C-alpha positions in Angstrom: -0.2 0.2 0.0 1.6 3.4 -1.1 -0.4 6.5 0.5 0.8 10.1 -0.1 -0.5 14.0 -0.6 -0.1 15.4 -3.9 2.6 17.4 -3.0 4.1 13.9 -2.1 3.2 12.9 -5.9 5.3 15.9 -6.9 8.3 15.4 -4.5 8.1 11.6 -5.8 8.6 12.8 -9.5 11.6 14.8 -8.3 13.1 12.1 -6.5 12.8 10.0 -9.5 15.0 12.7 -11.5 17.5 12.9 -8.5 20.5 10.7 -8.9 21.1 10.1 -5.3 19.8 6.9 -4.1 21.3 4.0 -1.6 20.5 1.2 -4.0 23.3 -0.4 -6.0 23.2 -0.5 -9.7 21.8 -3.9 -10.6 20.6 -4.9 -7.2 18.1 -7.5 -8.1 14.6 -7.7 -6.0 14.0 -10.5 -3.6 10.8 -12.1 -3.4 9.3 -12.9 -0.1 6.3 -14.8 1.1 3.4 -12.6 2.7 3.4 -13.3 6.6 0.2 -14.8 7.6 -1.1 -15.2 11.4 -4.0 -16.6 13.0 -5.4 -15.2 16.2 -8.6 -17.4 18.0 -10.1 -15.6 20.4 -12.2 -17.1 23.4 -16.2 -17.6 23.6 -18.2 -14.5 24.1 -21.2 -14.3 25.9 -23.5 -15.0 22.6 -21.9 -18.0 21.8 -21.9 -19.4 25.4 -25.8 -18.7 25.8 -26.1 -20.8 22.5 -24.1 -23.3 24.2 -21.9 -23.5 21.2 -19.1 -25.9 21.9 -15.2 -25.1 20.7 -14.1 -26.5 17.8 -10.9 -24.8 17.4 -7.6 -26.3 18.8 -4.5 -24.4 18.5 -0.4 -25.0 18.5 2.6 -22.7 18.0 2.2 -23.0 14.3 -0.7 -25.3 13.5 -4.7 -24.8 14.0 -7.1 -27.7 14.1 -10.7 -27.5 13.3 -13.2 -30.7 14.8 -15.0 -32.0 11.6 -16.0 -35.9 12.2 -14.7 -38.3 11.1 -11.3 -36.3 11.1 -9.7 -32.7 12.0 -9.1 -30.1 9.5 -5.6 -29.1 10.1 -4.2 -25.6 8.8 -0.2 -24.6 9.0 0.4 -20.7 9.4 3.6 -18.7 10.4 2.2 -18.3 14.1 -1.0 -18.9 15.9 -2.3 -17.6 18.9 -4.9 -19.0 21.0 -7.3 -17.3 23.5 -4.0 -17.4 26.1 -2.3 -14.5 23.8 -2.6 -11.2 25.0 -2.2 -7.9 23.4 1.6 -7.1 24.4 2.5 -10.8 22.9 0.8 -10.2 19.6 2.7 -6.9 19.1 6.2 -8.4 20.5 6.0 -11.0 18.2 4.9 -9.7 14.9 5.1 -5.8 15.4 8.4 -5.0 16.4 10.3 -6.9 13.4 8.0 -5.0 11.1 8.8 -1.4 12.9 12.6 -2.3 12.2 11.8 -2.8 8.5 9.9 0.7 8.6 12.7 2.2 10.2 15.3 0.7 7.8 13.1 2.7 4.7 10.5 0.0 3.7 7.1 0.4 3.3 4.9 -2.4 5.2 1.4 -3.3 6.0 -0.4 -5.1 8.4 -4.2 -5.6 8.3 -6.7 -8.0 10.2 -9.0 -9.9 8.0 -11.9 -12.1 9.7 -15.8 -12.6 10.4 -17.3 -9.8 12.0 -16.9 -10.1 15.9 -13.7 -12.0 16.2 -11.7 -9.3 17.5 -10.2 -7.0 14.4 -10.8 -3.7 15.9 -9.6 -4.9 19.3 -6.6 -6.3 18.0 -5.8 -3.3 15.9 -6.9 -0.1 18.6 -8.1 -1.8 21.9 -8.4 0.2 24.8 -7.0 3.9 23.6 -7.1 5.6 26.9 -3.8 6.1 28.7 -2.8 6.4 32.5 0.0 8.9 33.3 1.1 8.7 29.9 1.2 4.9 29.9 -0.7 2.5 27.4 -3.6 0.3 28.8 -2.9 -3.5 29.1 -5.8 -3.9 26.7 -4.3 -1.2 24.3 -4.1 -2.8 20.4 -1.5 -2.5 17.8 -1.5 0.9 16.7 -1.3 2.5 20.1 1.4 0.3 20.9 3.3 1.0 17.7 3.1 5.1 18.1 5.0 4.4 21.6 7.4 2.1 20.6 8.2 4.0 17.6 9.1 7.2 19.6 10.6 5.4 22.0 12.9 3.8 19.7 13.8 7.4 17.7 14.4 9.1 20.6 16.6 6.5 21.9 18.8 6.6 18.5 19.4 10.6 19.0 18.5 11.2 15.4 16.6 13.7 13.8 12.9 12.5 12.9 9.6 13.5 12.1 6.5 11.2 12.1 3.4 12.3 10.3 0.0 10.0 10.3 -3.3 9.9 8.2 -6.6 8.1 9.0 -8.8 6.9 6.0 -12.3 5.3 5.9 -13.7 3.3 3.2 -17.3 3.4 3.7 -20.0 2.2 0.8 -17.0 2.3 -1.8 -16.7 6.2 -1.0 -13.2 7.6 0.6 -13.3 9.7 3.6 -10.3 11.2 5.3 -10.9 10.9 8.9 -8.6 13.8 9.8 -10.0 16.3 7.4 -12.5 19.2 8.9 -14.3 19.2 5.2 -16.2 16.1 3.9 -15.4 16.2 0.4 -14.8 12.6 -0.9 -13.7 13.9 -4.4 -10.7 15.2 -3.1 -9.5 11.5 -2.2 -8.3 9.9 -5.1 -6.5 6.4 -6.2 -4.0 6.8 -8.8 -1.0 4.8 -10.5 2.5 6.2 -10.9 4.9 4.1 -13.0 5.3 1.0 -10.9 3.7 2.3 -8.0 0.1 1.2 -7.5 -2.8 2.3 -5.4 -1.4 6.0 -4.4 -4.0 7.6 -2.7 -3.9 11.6 -2.9 -6.0 14.5 -1.4 -6.0 13.5 2.4 -4.3 15.1 5.2 -1.1 14.0 7.1 -0.7 15.1 10.2 2.5 15.8 12.1 2.7 14.3 15.6 5.3 14.8 18.0 5.1 12.2 20.7 3.0 8.9 21.0 0.3 10.5 23.1 0.1 13.1 20.3 -0.7 10.3 17.6 -3.3 8.4 20.0 -5.2 11.9 20.4 -5.3 12.1 16.5 -6.4 8.4 16.7 -9.4 9.1 18.8 -10.2 12.3 16.7 -10.4 9.9 13.7 -12.1 7.2 15.4 -15.1 9.2 16.5 -15.7 10.0 12.7 -15.7 6.1 11.8 -19.0 4.4 11.0 -20.1 1.9 13.5 -23.3 0.4 14.5 -24.7 -2.2 16.7 -26.0 -5.8 15.0 -26.7 -9.6 16.2 -23.0 -10.0 16.4 -21.6 -6.8 18.0 -22.7 -4.0 20.1 -20.3 -1.5 18.3 -19.9 -3.3 15.1 -17.2 -1.5 12.5 -19.3 -0.5 9.2 -16.5 0.6 7.2 -12.8 -0.4 6.6 -9.8 1.8 7.7 -6.2 2.5 6.9 -4.1 4.5 9.9 -0.5 5.2 8.1 2.4 6.3 9.7 5.1 7.9 7.7 8.7 8.2 9.5 11.3 10.3 8.0 14.8 9.8 9.5 17.8 11.9 8.8 21.3 10.0 8.3 24.3 11.3 7.8 26.7 9.6 5.3 30.6 8.8 6.0 31.1 11.9 3.3 29.2 14.3 5.6 26.0 15.0 3.0 22.6 14.4 5.0 20.0 11.9 3.3 16.4 11.8 4.2 15.3 7.9 5.0 11.6 7.4 4.5 9.4 4.6 6.1 5.9 3.7 6.1 3.6 1.7 8.0 0.1 1.0 7.0 -2.4 -0.4 9.9 -5.6 -1.7 8.2 -8.6 -2.8 10.0 -11.2 -4.1 7.8 -15.0 -4.6 8.3 -15.7 -8.2 9.1 -17.6 -10.4 6.8 -21.3 -11.2 7.9 -24.3 -13.1 7.0 -27.2 -10.3 6.5 -30.0 -12.8 8.2 -28.0 -13.8 11.0 -26.8 -10.2 11.7 -30.5 -8.8 11.7 -29.2 -5.8 9.2 -32.0 -3.7 7.6 -32.0 -0.9 5.2 -28.6 1.2 5.3 -27.4 -1.6 7.6 -28.0 -4.2 4.9 -26.5 -2.1 2.1 -23.5 -1.4 4.3 -23.1 -5.4 4.8 -23.7 -6.0 1.2 -21.0 -3.7 0.3 -18.7 -4.8 3.1 -19.2 -8.3 1.3 -18.7 -7.3 -1.9 -15.1 -5.6 -1.2 -14.0 -8.6 0.9 -15.3 -10.9 -1.8 -13.2 -8.8 -4.5 -10.3 -9.2 -1.9 -10.6 -13.0 -1.7 -10.8 -13.2 -5.6 -7.7 -11.1 -6.2 -6.0 -13.4 -3.2 -7.0 -16.5 -5.5 -5.9 -14.8 -8.6 -2.5 -14.1 -6.9 -2.5 -17.7 -5.5 -3.0 -19.2 -8.9 -0.4 -16.9 -11.1 -3.5 -15.6 -13.3 -2.3 -12.9 -15.6 -5.1 -10.6 -14.9 -5.9 -9.8 -11.2 -9.2 -7.9 -10.6 -7.7 -5.3 -8.3 -9.9 -2.4 -10.1 -13.0 -4.1 -9.0 -13.1 -2.4 -5.6 -11.3 0.6 -4.0 -10.3 -1.5 -1.2 -8.5 -4.1 -3.3 -6.9 -0.8 -5.2 -5.8 0.4 -2.0 -4.1 -2.9 -0.8 -2.8 -3.5 -4.8 1.0 -2.9 -3.6 0.6 -4.8 -0.8 -0.7 -8.0 -2.3 2.3 -8.8 -4.7 3.8 -5.7 -5.1 6.7 -3.8 -3.3 5.7 -3.8 0.3 6.4 -6.1 3.5 2.9 -7.6 4.3 1.6 -9.4 7.5 -2.1 -10.6 7.7 -3.6 -11.2 11.2 -6.7 -13.6 10.6 -9.1 -13.5 13.4 -11.7 -16.1 14.0 -14.0 -17.6 16.7 -13.6 -20.9 18.4 -17.4 -21.7 18.5 -19.2 -24.4 16.4 -21.9 -21.6 15.4 -19.5 -20.1 13.5 -18.1 -23.2 11.6 -18.2 -21.7 8.2 -17.3 -18.4 8.6 -14.1 -19.7 10.4 -13.3 -22.4 7.9 -13.5 -19.5 5.2 -11.3 -17.0 6.9 -8.9 -19.9 7.1 -9.1 -21.1 3.4 -8.2 -17.5 2.4 -5.7 -16.9 4.8 -3.8 -20.1 3.7 -4.1 -19.3 0.0 -2.4 -15.7 0.8 0.6 -17.6 2.5 1.9 -18.5 -1.3 1.6 -14.4 -2.4 5.3 -13.2 -3.2 5.8 -9.7 -2.5 9.3 -7.9 -3.7 9.8 -5.4 -0.9 12.1 -2.6 -1.9 13.5 0.1 0.2 12.5 3.7 -0.5 15.0 6.2 -2.2 17.0 8.6 0.3 16.5 12.3 -0.7 19.2 14.8 -0.1 19.1 18.0 2.0 19.5 20.2 -0.9 16.5 18.2 -2.9 14.1 18.5 0.3 14.7 22.1 0.7 14.1 22.6 -3.0 10.8 20.6 -2.6 10.1 22.9 0.3 10.4 25.9 -1.7 8.3 25.0 -4.3 5.6 23.8 -1.6 5.7 27.2 0.0 5.5 29.4 -3.4 2.4 27.0 -4.3 0.8 28.0 -0.7 1.5 31.7 -1.0 -0.1 31.8 -4.6 -2.8 30.2 -3.0 -3.1 32.8 -0.2 -2.8 35.6 -2.4 -5.7 34.1 -4.5 -7.8 34.0 -1.5 -6.8 37.7 -0.2 -7.7 39.5 -3.5 -11.4 38.0 -2.9 -11.5 40.0 0.2 -13.2 37.4 2.6 -13.4 33.5 2.6 -16.3 32.6 0.1 -18.5 29.3 0.0 -21.3 27.8 -1.6 -24.5 27.5 0.7 -24.2 23.9 0.7 -20.5 23.9 2.2 -22.1 26.5 4.8 -24.6 24.3 5.7 -22.2 21.4 6.0 -19.9 23.7 8.1 -22.8 24.3 10.6 -23.8 20.6 10.6 -20.4 19.6 11.4 -20.2 22.6 14.2 -23.5 21.3 16.0 -22.1 17.9 15.8 -19.0 18.7 17.5 -21.4 20.7 20.0 -23.5 17.7 20.6 -20.6 15.3 20.7 -18.9 17.7 23.4 -22.2 17.5 25.5 -22.0 13.6 25.1 -18.6 13.4 26.3 -19.2 15.9 29.1 -21.8 13.3 30.4 -19.6 10.6 29.5 -17.2 12.3 31.7 -19.7 12.7 34.6 -20.5 9.2 34.6 -16.7 8.3 34.7 -16.3 10.5 37.3 -18.8 8.8 39.6 -17.3 5.4 38.8 -13.9 6.9 39.7 -15.5 7.7 43.0 -16.8 4.3 43.6 -13.7 2.9 42.2 -11.8 4.7 45.2 -14.2 3.4 47.8 -13.6 0.1 46.6 -9.5 0.5 46.8 -10.1 1.6 50.2 -12.0 -1.5 51.1 -9.7 -3.6 49.2 -6.6 -1.8 51.0 -8.5 -2.8 54.3 -8.8 -6.4 53.2 -5.4 -6.7 52.2 -4.0 -5.4 55.5 -6.4 -7.9 57.5 -5.3 -10.6 55.1 -1.5 -9.8 55.7 -2.2 -10.0 59.4 -3.8 -13.4 59.1 -0.8 -14.5 56.7 1.6 -13.6 59.5 -0.6 -15.2 62.6 -0.5 -18.2 60.0 3.2 -18.3 59.8 3.9 -18.2 63.4 1.2 -21.0 64.0 3.1 -23.0 61.0 6.5 -22.3 62.9 5.0 -23.7 66.2 3.7 -26.9 64.3 7.0 -27.4 62.4 8.9 -27.1 66.0 6.7 -29.5 67.3 7.0 -32.1 64.5 11.0 -31.9 64.2 10.7 -32.3 68.1 8.4 -35.6 67.6 10.6 -36.9 64.8 13.6 -36.4 67.0 12.3 -38.5 69.8 11.0 -41.2 67.5 14.0 -41.4 66.0 15.6 -41.9 69.4 13.1 -44.9 70.4 13.7 -46.5 67.1 17.5 -46.7 67.3 17.4 -47.7 71.3 14.9 -50.7 69.9 17.1 -51.5 67.2 20.2 -51.8 69.6 18.2 -54.0 71.8 16.8 -56.0 69.1 20.5 -56.4 67.9 22.0 -57.4 71.1 19.1 -60.1 71.6 20.2 -61.3 67.9 23.7 -61.5 69.1 23.2 -63.3 72.3 20.9 -66.0 70.8 23.4 -66.2 67.5 26.4 -67.2 70.2 24.1 -69.3 72.3 23.0 -71.2 69.2 26.3 -71.5 67.6 27.9 -73.0 70.8 25.2 -75.6 70.8 25.7 -76.2 67.0 29.3 -76.7 67.9 28.5 -79.2 70.7 26.1 -81.4 68.4 28.7 -81.4 65.9 31.1 -82.7 68.1 28.8 -85.5 69.9 28.0 -86.3 66.3 31.6 -86.7 65.3 31.8 -89.1 68.3 29.1 -90.9 67.3 30.0 -91.3 63.7 33.2 -93.0 65.4 31.7 -95.2 67.6 29.2 -96.6 64.5 32.3 -97.1 62.6 34.3 -99.0 65.4 31.3 -101.2 66.0 30.6 -101.7 62.6 34.4 -102.6 62.2 34.0 -104.8 65.3 31.2 -106.6 63.4 32.5 -107.2 60.3 35.9 -109.1 62.1 33.3 -111.4 64.1 31.3 -112.1 61.1 34.6 -113.0 59.1 35.7 -115.2 62.1 32.5 -116.9 62.3 32.5 -117.5 58.8 36.2 -119.0 58.8 35.3 -121.2 61.9 32.4 -122.6 60.0 33.7 -123.3 57.2 36.9 -124.7 59.2 34.8 -127.1 61.2 32.0 -127.7 59.1 33.5 -131.3 57.9 34.1 -132.8 61.5 30.8 -131.4 62.7 29.6 -133.6 65.7 27.4 -133.2 68.6 30.0 -131.5 70.9 30.9 -129.2 68.3 27.4 -128.8 67.4 26.8 -127.8 71.1 29.6 -125.4 70.6 28.4 -123.9 67.7 25.1 -123.4 69.2 27.0 -121.6 72.2 29.0 -119.5 69.7 25.9 -119.0 67.7 24.6 -117.5 71.3 27.3 -115.3 71.9 26.8 -113.9 68.4 23.2 -113.3 68.6 24.2 -111.6 71.9 26.6 -109.5 70.3 24.3 -108.5 67.4 21.6 -107.5 69.7 24.0 -105.4 71.7 24.8 -103.7 68.4 21.3 -103.3 67.7 20.7 -101.4 71.2 23.8 -99.5 69.9 22.1 -98.0 66.7 19.2 -97.2 68.5 21.1 -95.3 70.9 22.7 -93.5 68.1 18.9 -92.7 66.4 17.8 -91.5 69.7 20.7 -89.2 70.1 20.2 -87.8 66.1 16.5 -87.1 67.2 17.7 -85.0 70.5 20.0 -83.3 67.9 17.1 -82.5 65.9 14.9 -81.6 68.8 17.7 -79.1 70.2 18.0 -77.6 66.8 14.4 -76.9 66.4 14.1 -75.8 70.2 17.3 -73.2 69.6 15.4 -71.9 66.1 12.1 -71.3 68.2 14.0 -69.4 70.4 15.4 -67.3 67.8 11.9 -66.6 66.6 10.5 -65.9 70.0 13.4 -63.3 70.6 13.0 -61.7 66.9 9.2 -61.3 67.5 9.7 -59.9 71.2 11.9 -57.2 69.4 9.6 -56.5 66.7 6.4 -56.5 69.4 8.5 -53.6 71.4 8.9 -51.6 68.1 5.3 -51.6 67.1 4.6 -50.5 70.7 6.8 -47.4 70.6 5.4 -46.3 67.1 1.9 -46.6 68.6 3.2 -44.3 71.7 4.4 -42.1 69.1 1.3 -41.8 67.4 -0.5 -41.2 70.9 1.9 -38.5 71.7 1.1 -36.6 68.2 
C-alpha cells in the first residue's frame, strides 16, 4: 500500500529525477512470502448462551478444526490461542515490522476475519492512557506509536512522524482527519510501478505517542459503527491508519540524506451473513458493500495464488488500496481473526481458507530512495511558493467565500461537534462517579489486604510452632527407634552366640557317635569274618559236641548282634535329640525376634498417641 498527498506525488517525481539513491546498480529484487498469522479469541457471551462448543485447537504454528470423522488442519507462520494477550501479539509480529519501517521500507499489516472476532480489538484495543502509559488492553496502533517514538528518541537522530487516517465506507473514501467532508478530494492513482497511490488526504505531524493517540481518537469518533446481532459496536467500514517516518541519516562524506518508511495499519470490516446479523435498510446496504469488497479481495488472493495474468484489483477501492501490499513492493503481514465456537464454523473455515491461500502470495519489497537535504529544501520551497499563490488568490477576494451547501455542511459539523462535546461531558460525569466508587472499593480492598496480611503473619507463626513440634516428635521417635534397634541387635547377637555354641556341641557329639558307629561296624565285620572262617573250618568235623559248641558260639554272636542293635537305637535317639535341640534353638531365635518387633510396634503406637 502506498499513500501520499498531491505534494508528495510531486516530490516522488523529483526523487526519480534525482541521482541520489542508496540502491546499487543492478541490485535484484528479492521475493518473499506474505506473513500470515491467526488469532483465535475465547468464546463470547452470545456463543456461551447458545451452548455452542469449542471446535478449535491451536499449537504455535498449527490450528485444528474439529470436523468428524477427522480434524481439519492448517499451518501458518504463527498461531495464537485465547491465552495470547495484546503485548505478546505486538512483540512477536509488529516489532520486526517496525525495524523494517525504520530501515526505509513500506510495510502493511491488516486484520481480516468474520465480524465480532476481534479485528478492531487487535488493531486499536483500549486507546486510553494512564499517566502517559498505555493500557494493558491497548492494541497494535497505540503500542506501535509508543514503541516507534521510544526507539527514535533513543537513536538520537533527527526525525519526524506524520499520520493519516482513511475510511472506506460504501465504496466512498473519507479522510477522518480532515475538517472538510469532500470525498472528491481523495483519489487513487497509479504512478509508474507504484500502484494504488492515495492523494488528497491530510497528513498530521505528531510530536509524541500521546499526540498520535489523540489524533487516532479524533478520527475514530468519525468512523462508521453500529450495533448488530453479532456485535454491539460493529465497524461498518474499512479503515487505514498510516504512519510515515522521516529519519535524517548522515553519510560518511558528511552529506545528509532523508530516509522514509511507512507503516499502513488496516482494520477491515468483518464479513457477515445479513440474515443472521439482523441488518436492515441502510445496515443491509452497508453489509452488502462490505461483503462485496471482501469478496473482491478474496478473488484477488485466489488469482495471485494461482499466478493468473489478470488480477481484479480495479473492481473495488479496497483492493486498489491494497494493490501494492498484495504482490507489490511492500512487506505485508495478515492477521486472520476467528471464533472458536461451532456456531461460526462456516465463517471460520472461509477465513482460514483465505488466509492459507494468501500464504503463497509473494511480494518484492524495495527500500524507499533516500533524498538529499538540498533536494528536500527545494521541494519545500516549491511547496511554500504554491501556498503563497493560494493565499494571494484568497486575499484578492477580500474574504472567505463558500457555497450554501458548504456553509450548511460546516454548520452541521459545528453542531455535531457541540453535541459530541455534550455527550463527552455526560460520559465524563458518569466516569467521575465511577472513579469515586472505584476509590471507595480501593479503600475497602486496602483494608482487606491489611487484614489478610495480619492473618498471613499469624498463620506463619502457627506454622513455625507446628514445625517445631513435628521436629521434636521426629527426633524423639528416631531416638526410640534407634534404642529398639540396638536392643534387637543385642538379642540377636546373644541368640546367635548360644545357637552357635549348641551347634558346635551337637557337631562334636555327632562326630563322636560316627566314630563309635564305625568302630562297632568294624568289630561286627571282623566277628562275622571269624565266624565264617570257623564254620568253614569245622564244618566237615561236625559233631554233637561241636554242635553244642557251635550253638554256644551262635548264642554269643546273637547276643553281640543284639548289643549292636541297642547301640544303633541309641545313636538314632541321639540324632533325634540333636534335631529337637536344633528346633528348640530355632524357636528361641523366632521368639526373640518377635519380642523385639513387638517392642518396636509398641514404640510406634506410643509416638502416634503423643502426636
